[in-house]
Backbone as CSV, one residue per row, in Angstrom:
resi,resn,N_x,N_y,N_z,CA_x,CA_y,CA_z,C_x,C_y,C_z
1,MET,-6.809,-4.357,12.210,-6.384,-4.113,13.844,-4.908,-3.748,14.133
2,ILE,-4.458,-2.603,14.444,-3.022,-2.463,14.505,-2.341,-4.056,15.445
3,GLY,-1.082,-4.584,15.071,-1.012,-5.356,16.200,-0.885,-6.934,15.544
4,ALA,-2.098,-6.864,14.972,-2.825,-8.247,14.809,-1.679,-8.867,14.046
5,SER,-1.905,-10.121,14.623,-1.085,-11.354,13.446,-2.322,-11.715,12.152
6,VAL,-2.104,-11.934,11.259,-2.492,-12.803,10.007,-2.185,-13.618,8.833
7,GLY,-2.713,-14.225,8.500,-1.999,-15.682,7.483,-1.877,-14.808,6.310
8,GLY,-0.510,-15.472,6.139,-0.136,-15.214,4.208,-1.535,-15.531,3.373
9,GLY,-2.276,-16.286,3.562,-3.600,-17.175,2.709,-4.652,-17.051,3.081
10,GLU,-4.649,-15.771,3.912,-5.913,-15.235,4.800,-6.398,-13.856,3.186
11,GLN,-7.621,-13.793,3.105,-7.896,-12.528,2.086,-8.546,-11.505,2.826
12,ILE,-7.592,-10.420,2.103,-7.786,-9.031,3.132,-9.534,-8.807,2.857
13,GLY,-9.993,-8.521,1.799,-11.905,-7.972,1.523,-11.885,-6.364,1.747
14,LEU,-10.670,-6.214,1.256,-10.485,-4.649,1.476,-9.691,-4.237,0.021
15,GLN,-11.013,-3.267,-1.004,-10.271,-3.114,-2.331,-9.387,-1.538,-2.591
16,GLY,-8.220,-0.841,-2.789,-7.524,0.429,-3.014,-6.518,0.225,-3.448
17,THR,-5.597,1.121,-3.292,-4.623,1.741,-4.102,-3.271,2.128,-3.386
18,MET,-2.198,1.515,-2.802,-0.871,1.884,-2.062,0.135,3.036,-2.651
19,GLN,0.047,3.590,-2.288,1.450,4.653,-3.328,3.000,4.527,-2.350
20,LEU,3.635,4.149,-2.941,4.476,3.375,-1.906,6.222,4.128,-2.895
21,SER,7.241,5.000,-2.310,7.938,5.214,-3.236,8.913,4.522,-3.834
22,GLY,9.563,5.117,-5.239,9.919,4.053,-5.804,11.239,5.162,-6.504
23,PRO,12.022,4.761,-7.188,13.655,5.131,-7.676,12.983,6.914,-8.380
24,ALA,12.188,6.217,-8.992,11.947,7.384,-10.102,10.321,8.187,-9.968
25,GLY,9.793,8.289,-8.359,8.318,8.723,-8.263,7.860,7.490,-7.702
26,ASN,6.500,7.783,-6.957,5.771,7.039,-6.670,5.380,5.881,-7.540
27,ASN,5.113,4.466,-6.719,4.530,3.564,-7.427,2.669,3.311,-6.973
28,SER,1.864,3.460,-7.604,0.604,2.602,-7.647,0.714,1.454,-7.318
29,ILE,0.463,0.697,-6.152,-0.560,-0.859,-6.004,-1.574,-1.061,-5.878
30,ASP,-2.330,-1.539,-6.709,-3.806,-1.797,-6.408,-3.910,-2.975,-5.480
31,TYR,-4.775,-2.909,-4.913,-4.949,-4.601,-3.610,-6.560,-4.843,-4.386
32,PHE,-7.402,-5.610,-4.026,-8.588,-6.081,-4.251,-9.350,-7.491,-3.217
33,PRO,-10.371,-7.201,-2.643,-10.801,-7.867,-1.611,-10.614,-9.669,-1.723
34,THR,-10.235,-10.161,-2.723,-10.004,-11.431,-2.979,-8.535,-11.723,-2.922
35,ASP,-8.025,-10.352,-3.115,-6.502,-10.802,-2.697,-5.797,-11.504,-1.383
36,THR,-4.896,-12.226,-1.506,-4.651,-12.200,-0.203,-3.433,-11.227,0.421
37,VAL,-3.099,-11.978,1.558,-1.895,-11.167,2.249,-0.492,-11.908,1.975
38,ASN,0.021,-12.675,0.941,1.106,-12.899,0.067,0.842,-12.726,-1.177
39,ASP,-0.644,-12.302,-1.231,-0.844,-11.872,-3.082,-0.211,-10.554,-2.589
40,ILE,-0.663,-9.681,-2.065,-0.054,-8.265,-1.990,1.728,-8.438,-1.498
41,ILE,1.852,-9.240,-0.353,3.161,-8.823,-0.064,4.271,-9.808,-1.707
42,LYS,3.768,-10.115,-2.535,4.042,-10.475,-3.379,4.109,-9.552,-4.608
43,ARG,3.451,-8.727,-4.765,2.719,-7.172,-5.521,3.744,-6.273,-5.210
44,ILE,3.987,-6.217,-3.681,4.572,-4.940,-3.128,6.267,-5.348,-3.444
45,ASN,6.813,-6.568,-3.476,8.024,-7.023,-3.370,9.120,-7.030,-4.513
46,LEU,7.768,-7.123,-5.698,8.145,-7.575,-7.566,6.950,-5.509,-7.837
47,SER,6.665,-5.035,-6.879,6.741,-3.154,-8.012,8.022,-2.447,-8.428
48,GLY,8.879,-2.450,-7.365,9.741,-1.598,-7.960,10.144,-0.819,-7.230
49,SER,9.579,-0.980,-5.882,8.878,0.650,-4.648,10.689,0.503,-3.815
50,GLU,11.177,0.961,-3.142,11.742,1.451,-2.771,11.264,0.372,-0.898
51,VAL,9.891,-0.280,-0.958,9.768,-1.104,0.657,10.297,-2.456,0.424
52,VAL,10.425,-2.980,1.204,10.011,-5.081,1.515,9.351,-5.327,2.200
53,ALA,8.196,-5.814,2.205,7.649,-6.751,2.762,7.696,-7.947,2.888
54,ARG,7.092,-8.517,4.452,7.094,-9.858,5.294,5.931,-10.055,5.969
55,LEU,5.982,-10.942,5.815,5.225,-11.838,7.412,6.311,-12.497,8.465
56,ASP,6.456,-11.349,9.711,7.662,-12.384,10.555,6.671,-13.553,10.893
57,ARG,7.985,-14.175,11.748,7.214,-15.110,12.154,6.190,-15.045,13.388
58,ASN,5.674,-14.190,13.701,4.673,-14.255,14.541,3.024,-13.722,13.960
59,GLY,3.370,-13.582,12.172,2.257,-13.275,11.225,2.319,-11.248,11.698
60,HIS,2.898,-10.705,11.650,3.005,-9.140,11.376,4.036,-9.121,10.027
61,LEU,2.445,-7.833,9.549,3.339,-7.496,8.519,4.183,-6.439,8.601
62,GLN,5.516,-6.532,8.181,6.508,-6.094,8.054,6.853,-5.572,7.165
63,LEU,7.051,-3.777,7.035,7.266,-2.921,5.639,8.366,-2.389,5.990
64,LYS,9.570,-2.583,5.615,10.885,-1.787,5.424,11.335,-1.335,4.390
65,ALA,12.199,-0.104,4.870,12.485,0.699,3.606,13.547,0.007,3.240
66,SER,13.966,0.353,1.606,14.702,0.056,1.019,15.121,0.357,0.340
67,PRO,16.669,0.927,-0.260,16.891,1.612,-1.612,17.164,0.605,-2.576
68,SER,16.504,1.147,-3.851,16.578,0.211,-5.270,17.599,0.406,-5.079
69,ALA,18.616,0.746,-5.375,20.200,0.550,-5.648,20.712,-1.031,-4.697
70,LEU,20.251,-1.065,-3.303,20.620,-1.423,-3.124,19.764,-3.382,-2.937
71,ARG,18.673,-2.903,-3.391,17.492,-4.533,-3.640,18.415,-4.978,-5.230
72,SER,18.377,-4.255,-5.982,18.518,-4.434,-7.212,20.278,-5.324,-7.434
73,GLU,21.276,-4.777,-6.670,22.393,-5.458,-6.073,22.673,-6.807,-5.223
74,GLU,21.254,-6.973,-4.482,21.307,-7.580,-4.003,20.215,-9.025,-4.633
75,HIS,19.289,-8.992,-5.364,18.837,-9.513,-5.662,20.012,-9.900,-6.859
76,THR,20.679,-9.760,-7.816,21.683,-9.776,-8.710,22.585,-10.777,-7.690
77,SER,23.409,-10.342,-6.896,24.062,-11.986,-6.113,23.464,-12.701,-5.721
78,GLU,22.002,-12.763,-5.265,21.100,-13.523,-4.979,21.205,-14.638,-6.390
79,LEU,20.578,-14.511,-7.348,20.429,-15.047,-8.794,21.482,-15.559,-8.983
80,GLN,23.183,-14.875,-8.959,24.670,-15.242,-9.162,24.973,-16.368,-7.894
81,SER,24.055,-16.545,-6.438,24.589,-17.719,-6.173,24.048,-18.825,-6.683
């Protein structure tokens, strides 16, 4: 359902593959019925794709385009802090 809120610990109950744009082409991200919303968010964010996923304070899943070069610089500066 579009616009529905979800909890990060809820299982999705679906299986499939997402294709997200990455710096060297598309990245395939598999998901499984027993995955939680947080599992998929983590998988997206660690995939090297040019997409960042998160749940907002209302429990809505947000996907945001993020050039990989900027993400690597941000990640590097976060590690150095």
